[in-house]
N, C-alpha and C positions, 0 to 999 in steps of 0.2 A: 477161715482157717488161720490166717496170720493173726487176726484178732483174738482167737482162742489161745494161740501160742503166746502172744504178749501178755494176756491175762494170766496165764499159767506161770510165766516167768516172774511177774510181779508178785504173784500170790505166794509161792513157795521159795522164798529167797535162799534160806539155808541150804536146801537140797540143791538148788541151781548154782549156788557159789561153789559148793564142793565139786560139782562136775566141771565148772568153769576152771577151777584150780587144777584139776587133773588134766584137762585139755591143754592149759597153759604149760604144765610140766612137761607133757608129751612133746609139745611144739619146741619148747626150749631145748629138750634133749636132741630133737631133730635139727634144730638150727645150729646147735653146738657141732654135731657131727658134720653138717653141710659146710659150716665155716672151716673146719678142719680139712675137709675134702677139697674145698675150693683153695684153701691156702696151699695144700700140697700140689695141686694142679698148677697154680701160679709159680711155685717153686721149681716144678719140672720144666715149665716153660722158660723160666729164667736160666735153668740148666742148659736147655737146648740152645739158648741164645748165646750163652757164655762159653760153650765148648764147641769145638770143630769136630767133625766126624773124620775118621781116616781108616783106610784099609791098605794092606800091603800085598803086592804081587811079587812072587819070587819063582825061580825056576832052577832045577838041578840037571835039566836036559839041555846040553849044548845046542841042540837043533831048535830050541825054543828060548833064545836068549832074551834077557831083559836089557834092551839097548835104547839109544836115543830115539830111534824110529818108532819103537814100541810105545815109548813114553809120549811121543807127539800124537800118536793115534788116540791114546787114552785122554790126554789133555784137551782134545777137541771137544770131549763131553762137556757141556756147559756147567755142570755142577762141580767140576774139579776146580779148585781155587789155586792150588800149588802142588808141588810134589817134593819129595826128598829122596834122591838116589844115592845108594850106599855101596861102597866097596870096602873090602878088608884086604890088607896085604901085610907083609912082614918086611920091615927094613932094619938095617943095622945102624946103631947110634955110637960111633967111634969115640966121641968126645963126651958122652953123657953116661952117668951112672944110673943103672937100673935097680929097681928093688930086687935083691937077689932070689933066685928060684933054683930049679933043678940043675941048670947048666952052669951055675956060678963056680968058677974056677976050673972048668973043664977045658978051656982053651978052644972050644968049638965056636963056630959062627953064631950058633943059637944063643950063646951066653950074652951077646950084645944086641940081640934082635928083640923087638916087641911088635905088638899089633898097631898098625895105623888104620883108622877108620875114616874114609872120605865121605863127606856129606855135602848135599846141596845147600843145606842149612843145618848147622850142628843143633840148633834149638829144637829142630823137629826129629831128632834121633830119639828112639823109643825110651831110653833110659833118662834123658833129659825131660821128656814130657811126663814120665811117671814120677819124677823128682828123685829117682835113684841117684842120679848125678845132678849136681847144682852148681851153676857158675857163681863164684864168689869174688871174681876180680876180672876186669876187662870186659870184652864183648864176645858174643857168639860169632862163628863164621857165617858169612853171608854168601849168597849165590854168585856174587860178583868178585869175591875174593880169590887171590892167588898167592901161593907161597905162605899160607897162614895156618897156625896150628893152635890147639888148646891141649893143655897138659894138667895132670892132677896136682893138687897142692903138695902131696907128698914127694912127688917127683921133682916139683919146683924147689922144694925146701932142701932135698938131697943135693941138688946141683947149684943152689943159690940163684935160680932163674926168677925173674919177674916179668910182668907184661911188657912187651916191646923188645925183649931179648931175642937173640936168634940162636939156632942150633943147626946141625947138619945131619942128614940121614943119607944112607948109601944102600944101594941095591948090591947085595952079595949073594953068592951061591950057597944055598942050604937046603935041608930037607923041608923047610917051611914053605918054600915058594915053588910055584910052577915056572920053572926057570928057562929063560931064553939067553943064548950067548950074547946077543946084542944088548942085554940089559946090564951085563956085568960092568961095574965101575961107575954106573950112573950115580950122581949125588944131587942132593936138593937141599937148599937152605930154607928154613922156615922161620917166620917171625911169630912169637907168642902173642896171640891176640887176647887169650883169656886163660884163666885157671879155674879148674872145677874141683869140688869136693865130692867124694864118694860117700853117700849116706848109707850104703850097704856094707855091713861087716863080712867081708869074704873070708871064707875058711881056707887060708893058704897053708899048704904043708910042704915038706921037703921035696915031694914029687911034682909040685906045681911049677910048670915051666914059666919062665920070665914073661913070655908072650901072653900068658893066660892070667897073669896077676893084673887085676883091674886098674890098680893105681899106676901101672905102666902103659895103660892105653893112651895113645895119642890121636886126637881128632884133627883131620886136615881138610882143606878145601876140596871141592869136587873137581876143579880144573886140573890142579896138580895130581890129584888122585887118579884122574882118567889117564894122564900121561904115563904115571907109574904102572897102572894096570895094563896099559897097552903094551909095555915092554915085557911084563911078567906073563901076560897071557898070549904072547905071540902076535903082537900088533893087532889084536881084535879090539879095536877102539870102542869105547863107550859100552862095554859089556859090564853090567853091574852084578857082581857075584852075590851080593846080600840083598838084592831086590830093590824095590821102590815103594816108598809110602805115598799114597795119594790122598789129598785132604779135601773134604767137603765143607761147605759153609755150616752145616748142622749135621748131627748124628742121623737125623731123620732122612737125609738124602743118601745114606750109604747103600741100603738095599735097592733103591730105585736105580742108583747109578751102576751097581754091580750087574743088575739084571739087564740093563741097556748094553753095557760092555759085552756081556755074554751073548746077546742077541746079534750085535753088529761085528764082533771080532772072533777070530779063531784063537782061542788062548792056548790050544795044544796041551802041552804038559805043564804049563804055568799054573800056579796055585794062588788062590786069593785067601788071605787071612783077614777076617773082619774083627778080630779081637781088639776092643777099644777099652782098656782096663780103667782109664780115668773116668770115662763116661759111665761105665757099667758099675764102677764102685760108688759113684755119686748117685746113680739112679736106682740101684737096688734097694736101699732103705726107703726111698720114696714110694717105690712100687709096693713094697710090703705094707707101708703105712696106708697106701691107697686101698689095697685089698682089705686090711683090717677095718678101715673106715666104712667100706661098703658093707662088710658083715655087720658092723655095728648099727648102720642105718637100717638094714634089713631086720635085725633083731628088735630095734626100737619100734619099727613100724608093725611088726607082728605082735610085740608085747603091747603096744598102744591099742591095737584093735581089741586084744583080749581083755585088757583092763577096762577100757571104755564100754565094751560089751557087757562085762560083769556088772559095772555100776548102772548101766542103763536097764539091765534086767531086774535089778533090785528096785529101781524107781518104778518100772512098769508094773511090778508085782503090787507095789504100793498104790497104784492107780487102777487096780482092777474094777473097783466099784464105779469109778469115773468112767472108765471105758465101756462098762455094761450099760450105764445110763445112756451114753451117747449112742450106743448101738440100738438100744430100745427106743430111742427117739428117732431112729431112722437114718443116722449118719452111717455112711459107708466105711467099711474098714480101711479102704484106701485114703479116705478123708482123714481119718484118725491117724494113720501112718504118716501122712504128709504133714499133719499138725506137729507130731513128735519130731519129724525131720527138720521142720522149720524152727522148732525150739532149739534143737541142738545145733543147727547151723548159725542161729543168732548168737548162742553162747560161743560157738567156735570163732566167729568173726571178732568178738570182744577178746577171746583168749589170744587170737593171732595178733591183734593190735598190741595187747600187753607184752607178748613174747617178743615181737619185733623190737619194741622200744627197749626192753630189758637186754636182749641180745645185742643190739647195736652198741649200747654203752659197756657192756661186758666185754665184747670183742675189742673195742677201743682201749679200754683200760689193760686188758691182757696183752695187747700188742705193745703198749707203752712200757709195760713192766718186763716183758721177755722178748728181747730183740732177736734172739736166735729163731724163734718160731713165729711166723706171721700168719694170723688167721685172717679170713677174708669174708666180710658180711656186708653185702650191698643189696640193691634192688633185685638182682637176679637171684641171689641166695634166699631172700625173704620170699620171693614168689615161689621158688622150687619147694622150700619147707612148707609154705602155705598150701601148695597143691598136694603134697604127700599127706599133710595133716588132714586136708579136706577129704582125701580118699579114705584115711583111716576113720574119720568120723562117719562118713557116709556108709562104709562097710559095717562098722559097729552098730550103727542105727538100723540098718536093714536086717542084720543078723538078729538083733534084739526084737525086731518087730514080728518074728516068727510067732512069738507069744500071742501077739495081738490077732494074728491070723487064726489061731486056734481058739480064741475067745468065743464063748456062747453066753449071751446075756442071761438067759434063764439059769444056766449052770453057775455063773459067777454070782448072780444075786442070790442064789439059794444057799451059798456059803456064808452069807451075812445074816445074823439074827436080827 
């Protein structure tokens, strides 16, 4: 059988070269798609390694507070690498000019008040993570800081402040605060550790209150923030009105961590928000490309079977007389089919070797020319494409052999004069 296959391949070189070229082309298309797919998976793996996962737990129910005890319970979970607890409060700035808003010139306490946002780490605040705010001078607030603040560049310019300067904030009675009498008159001095720029163009109107103008926002450390909040909230220490963000080493850990938390803890009215915009925005185009690549590989596989089937059918029709002679000499149809399979597999092996060599150099050149998109083609990709191509050739050969199964030596030879 193999001897007949080699004799046939040597005898009809032009016909076999055409089939070899088609097989090589199908393999190259498969290898290109697999190189792209593998490159995307590597990019996604790098994305997972370069980004942390995070989720936020908040509560609007006073009976289910977000406090230090709750944080300690969750951080006992091994996959939590750190957290950022957040509070919001409104303080008066007697010696600082604010970007004017609705209360400007009214003489009310709200004219001099703005929003203070305390964080365990200011770099972990959602707007800094998403690059909506960006530190342009100084350093972020760390979990060990006390009496430290970050202000906007516009606020700094209006008041002539720079990193290292100090300002004073006071607790005053107003409609903005949940006020306790013991809080009145408390003042705090903050050192400016950093200055941020707001990359978001806020639509500020005459009705926008000073405390809602983002360039008036002031970020402070968690230690001082907890003390201020305890006065404003009636000495309920360590209650975080804006919730807590918990960070995991990888976005892959989020679902598993949340499931474990739900199993081991009573969350009550607390809500978990898993929105991770930085990761989702980075992952979405890669997921789309992955889907498109899979569709492409499916189309190439199906098209390859059809094309090779058509060519093999044409070749078989040209070999009717040869097949009839073999059958009349007593060769079994299975033996003839296996000969044809052997011929195609020999051609396929040559096509695979040629395609691997060409694909390797093509991918290397592509990666050197286009740094933004990295294709990946190594032993694994060569074997996967070879396996898919082998399946294509075997299926196409088997389908084409249906013609041989129907062959009758007498009927075939009668058609030749």
